[in-house]
C-alpha positions as CSV (number, residue, x, y, z in Angstrom):
1,M,3.0,27.1,55.7
2,A,2.6,25.7,52.1
3,K,-0.8,25.4,50.4
4,Q,-0.6,21.6,50.3
5,E,-0.5,21.6,54.1
6,L,-3.6,23.7,54.4
7,K,-5.7,21.3,52.3
8,I,-7.6,18.8,54.4
9,E,-9.2,15.9,52.4
10,G,-12.8,15.0,53.1
11,K,-13.6,18.2,55.0
12,R,-16.3,20.6,54.1
13,E,-15.3,24.0,52.9
14,N,-17.4,27.1,53.4
15,A,-17.3,29.9,50.8
16,M,-19.2,33.1,50.4
17,L,-19.5,35.4,47.4
18,V,-20.8,38.9,47.6
19,T,-21.0,41.0,44.4
20,C,-21.1,44.8,44.5
21,A,-21.1,47.0,41.4
22,A,-23.1,49.7,39.6
23,Q,-26.5,48.9,38.0
24,G,-26.3,47.4,34.6
25,T,-22.7,46.0,34.8
26,G,-23.6,42.3,34.6
27,K,-23.6,41.3,38.3
28,S,-26.5,38.9,38.0
29,Y,-25.3,37.5,34.7
30,Q,-21.8,36.8,36.0
31,N,-23.2,35.3,39.3
32,K,-25.5,32.9,37.3
33,L,-22.5,31.7,35.3
34,L,-20.5,31.1,38.4
35,I,-23.3,29.2,40.1
36,C,-23.8,27.0,37.1
37,K,-20.1,26.1,37.0
38,Y,-20.1,25.5,40.8
39,V,-23.0,23.0,40.9
40,V,-21.8,20.8,38.0
41,D,-19.7,17.7,38.5
42,K,-16.1,18.0,37.0
43,L,-15.3,14.6,35.7
44,A,-11.7,15.4,34.7
45,T,-10.8,16.4,38.3
46,K,-13.3,14.1,40.0
47,V,-14.8,17.0,41.9
48,R,-18.5,16.7,42.6
49,G,-20.8,19.6,42.1
50,R,-21.9,21.4,45.2
51,K,-25.1,22.8,46.6
52,V,-25.6,26.6,46.5
53,L,-27.7,28.8,48.9
54,I,-28.8,32.0,47.2
55,L,-30.3,34.8,49.2
56,D,-32.4,36.3,46.5
57,V,-34.2,39.4,47.8
58,N,-34.9,40.7,44.2
59,S,-36.2,37.5,42.7
60,E,-33.5,37.4,40.1
61,Y,-32.4,33.8,40.4
62,G,-35.5,31.7,39.7
63,T,-35.5,28.6,37.4
64,E,-36.8,30.8,34.6
65,S,-33.8,33.1,34.7
66,F,-31.4,30.3,33.9
67,G,-31.2,28.7,30.4
68,Q,-31.2,32.0,28.5
69,N,-28.6,34.5,27.3
70,G,-25.8,31.9,27.3
71,I,-26.5,30.8,30.8
72,P,-27.0,27.0,31.2
73,P,-30.4,25.8,32.5
74,L,-30.6,25.1,36.2
75,T,-33.6,24.0,38.4
76,V,-33.9,26.2,41.4
77,K,-35.7,25.2,44.6
78,S,-37.2,28.2,46.4
79,I,-38.1,28.3,50.1
80,A,-39.9,31.1,51.9
81,V,-39.0,32.5,55.3
82,K,-42.2,30.9,56.6
83,D,-40.8,27.5,55.6
84,V,-37.8,27.8,58.0
85,R,-38.4,26.5,61.5
86,D,-38.1,28.9,64.4
87,W,-34.9,28.8,66.6
88,E,-35.6,27.5,70.0
């Protein structure tokens, strides 16, 4: 089956990124660059920026961590586990 046949216009696409490497190799830096590219509208190709859900157990992806060291600024909305409704 050709790639063009697999593409369905107007449908949502789920993606997941997991980064594993040794400490100090630039995982957080690279992820922040990827996130910034993913959320921005691409006018040339008419692709809208998308929302990102970050599971940040080490508090590395707050608003203050973007906008420095060559990473574009980005406003991050944080939620706590207590803010998520229980499953019924």
